[in-house]
N, C-alpha and C positions, 0 to 999 in steps of 0.2 A: 362508518368501519372505526378498528381499534387504528390507536397511531401512541406511538410512547412520546409521553413527556417528560421531560422535569422542570418543577416550579420554583426550585431553590437549588443552588450548587450546593454538592456535598459526594458521599458517595454512593457506592449504584442500592440506596434505596433511596436514593432522592428516587429514579426512574418509576414511574406508571404508565398502565393501559391508557389511554382517554379511548371517551365514543368523541365523533369528529364527524367533521360533513367529509364527502367523498370531493376530489377535488376535481376543477373541472381542467382540463386542457387546452391549456391558451396557448396562443402563436406559436408554434413549430417546437407544440411540445407533443406526449405523449401521455397515455397512465395503464401502469402497468398492474394485472392483479400477482398480486408476488409472492412464488412459488419461494423462497429463498434468500434470505439477507445473510451481504456478508458483510460481520461489520469491522471496528476501524478502529485502533489504540488512540487514534488523536481525542475521539467523544470524550475518552476515558479524562482528559487532560482539559476539557473546555468543560465539562461532566462538575469537574473541581471547582470551577469557576480561577478568580485571580491568576489568570494570564493573560497575555500579548494583544490575546482571541478573543475573550469573551465577546458571548452574544449577546441581544435581551430574552430575554423570560417569558414565556414558556423557552428554553429547547425543546430542542428537534435531533438526532441523531442520522450523521451520513450511513451512506454504506454506497454498497456495490448488488440491485437488483435484477433478480433472473426472476420472470413471466410472461405473462402471455398479453399481448398490448387489448384490451377494452377499449377504448375510448382513443380516437383520435381528433387532435387540433387543427386549428389550418394553419396551412404553407407547412406541409411539415416536408419532406427529401419525399420525390418520387419513389412510389413503390413499399413506401411504408401504407402493414396494413391491418386492422382487425384482426386477431385469435395469430397472428407471427409474435412465437416464441423469442425473448431478446433476454439482455444483460445492457444495466446502464449504474452508469455512477447515477443518485441520489441525494440531496438536502436534506430533505424527511422521507429518509426510506425505511423505517423499522415501523410499517404500517402495512396491513390490509392492501391498499393499493395506492400505487408511490409514481407522483406526476415525475417527465425523463425528456430532458432533450432529445428529441428522436435525429440527431444531426450527429450522434454519439453511440448508436446500440448498438451493441454486441451480438451479431446471430447465433443464437443456440442452438447447436439438430435440436430433434424431439426427443431425442432416445438419452440424448446424456445428462451426467447426472448434475442436478442444479445446483447441490452445494461445493462446487467445484467449478462448477462454471462462473462464482463467484467471483470467480478471480481475474475475469477475462477483459471487465469494461474500463480495470483504473489499476488495480493491481499491478497485474499483470503487466499491461500500455509502460505501466509507469519502472516497471526494473528493466524491461526492452528501452526505454527511453534514457533512463539512468548512465548503463553499458556504451549506448550508442554515442550519448552524447563523449564519455569515457575515452572515445579513439582508442583506449587498447591494445596494444599492438600484440601481433603474437611472442610468445616465448613473454607476456610482461608477467606484472602479478598485480593484483585484486586486493583491498581489505574492500571487508561490507560486511559493518555494524550492525546489531539484531541479526542476526544471520538465518536465522530461527523464528524470525518470527513471518507473517503477511505475506510482506514485497520480499524481505533478506534474503528464505528458502527457495524463493523464484529466482531470484538475483543471483542464486547460488549455482543454479542451475544453468544459466541462459549462459554462464559466465564461460562454462567448458565451452561454447559455440565460437569464444574468441581464439580459442588454442592459448590459453593460458601457461606461464610457468607454473604458477604457483595459484589459489586463488586462498585466499584466512579471511575464516568467520570470527565473529566474535557473538556470546551470549554469555549468562553469569550465574549459570545453572551446570550443573555435568549431563542431568539428562537433556537439554540444550547441546551441550556441546556435544556429546553422540552424537545428535541427532545431525548437525551441521557434516562430521566426520564422514554418516552413511555419506552427505550425497557428495561427498565424495572433496571435503576442501576440511583444510587445514582448522582449528582450534584455536580460538584461545580467550581464557579467561578475564572479562570487561572487568569483574569486583579484585583480580590482584593488581595492585597498585603498581606492579613492576611491567604491567600489560606491552605498554612501548618496547621495550627491550625483546621480549617471546616476539612480537611481532619482526622486531631487528634480527631478528634471530632465522626467521624462516624467509624471512628479505634481507640477507644482507649490503644488495645491492639499493633497496631499497623500494618504494610502490608509486603503482605509476598510477594508479587511482585509486581516490577510499571514494563509497559511498555512506554516508551517514545524512543520519536523522535521527541522529542524541544531544548535539550542540553541546553549550560548555566548554568543561576542559578536555571534554575526552574528542572534540572536535578540531581544539586547539594541537592537543596532541597530533591525534590524523596528521592532520597540514604537515605538523614537526614531520615527519617516515617518509613523503614525498619524495620520490626522488627529481633531478632537474627536468623540468617539463613535465611534469607531473599537476595530474586533477582535483582537488578536491567536489565533491559533489553533494551539496547539501541541499534536503530535497524535507527537511522536520526541523522541532526541537521540541522529540518528547522532556524532554527537561523543561519546557518553559525558555533553557534558557541561550537565548536568538545569539548565534555566534558574529563575533566581530573578529575584524582581521587587517590587523598592523600591517598597513602597507611593505613595513621593512622585514617581514615573512614571505613576500614573494618578489623580492628579489632576485631570487634562484634558481630566477625560470618558473615557478608553479602557479596556476591560476588556481580561483577557486568560480564555479558553477554553481547560478540555481537552480533547481530543474523542481514542475509543480507537470501535473496533465492540465489543469489550468490554463497556464501560462505557455503549454507549447501547442491545447487545444486554438489559444487565441493565435496562434504565429503562424502557425503551420498544421490549417484547421486537415488537410488531405490528404499530410502526413501524419497528425494523428491517428485520423480511420484507418491508415494503412495497417499502423502497429495495435492496433484492436485486432483488422484482421489476419495478422501474422502472427501474435498470441497463439489466435482459437485456432489456427492450423495447426501449430505446431504440439499445442495440446489436443486438438484430434488424433494426429498425427503418435501421438505419443514420447514427442522431445521433451515435453514440459511435464510432471506431475506434480497438479495441486495438492495440497494436506488438506484438507481438513481436521483440523484439533475434536471439533465435536459439532453437537447437531443441539437448539433447545430450542422447546418454543415460544415462539412470539414473546408470552406471556410471563417469561421464566429471561428475562434479560437482562435485569440482574447480577445472573447466575454469571450470563458473559459477561460483563462488566469487572465482575469479583475476578477471573479467569488473569481478567486482563489487566487489570490493575496489579492481581501478581506475578506478571511478565512469566507464566510457566508453559503456556500452550505453546504446540510443535505445530505452526503453519494457523488457519483460520478457524475464529469460531464460528458459525452459522446460525440467525434465529429461524426457524419455520415458525411461519404465521396459520 
């Protein structure tokens, strides 16, 4: 079968399709014949290399895979069967057939759009868990960085259900700022050196919660914008500058919480499965509208990474095997 690999670090051109053996599902795993694969921005960072999270070469690409189960390993949960249409987060996702953890599958209806469905296993539940962890009060204010991206545009939509006073989203280009506004949020240009002041004008009483996967100086500026008892949610560092938090920055009764899907699954597996079901329900009811920026053949994965590198897409980019 075909699988995307990179044998050296660098730009999108290092990505190639290799012929590899079809993997065998181990204990608690299933094998999925992929229909659609959602790309994650963090893989552009790993592909370039020189990060705190570099992995051994050859490298693979993570992603959210939609397809049908073609093989089942031992000790999978009851009710998992060959032929079921499911979605899953996967470590080696950009391939014709993909291994997945059977404990955290999203059930995907037969008629549902596969590209949209790629946001059900991880990105949608992550956006939901960020907001749940923020304990955003009714009438509160939330700041969502990268609000036009795969996770951010879902978080903006989900934030409306908490009855906030103000939702503020940041982005770095005019068309992405317009997209954020179309989702019912205020938009702030993150390339403006005075962006914290712009946020302050929109939220003069401070921010109740900040959702940040940028890191570096942006994280520090967001922490300063928090009001007393506010929460900073950090779930990545696309700049590769991992946040550091001096204790004095928290003395105004501010808190910082690190959020990851894998951490949540480990700590509260039943709640993590419930999050997947809830996000899928909201999608199927029309409450949540995932936006697919573009689809490309699996062989054109470099084009997906070129767009991710440019940070120009609205919503998600998807590969079709």
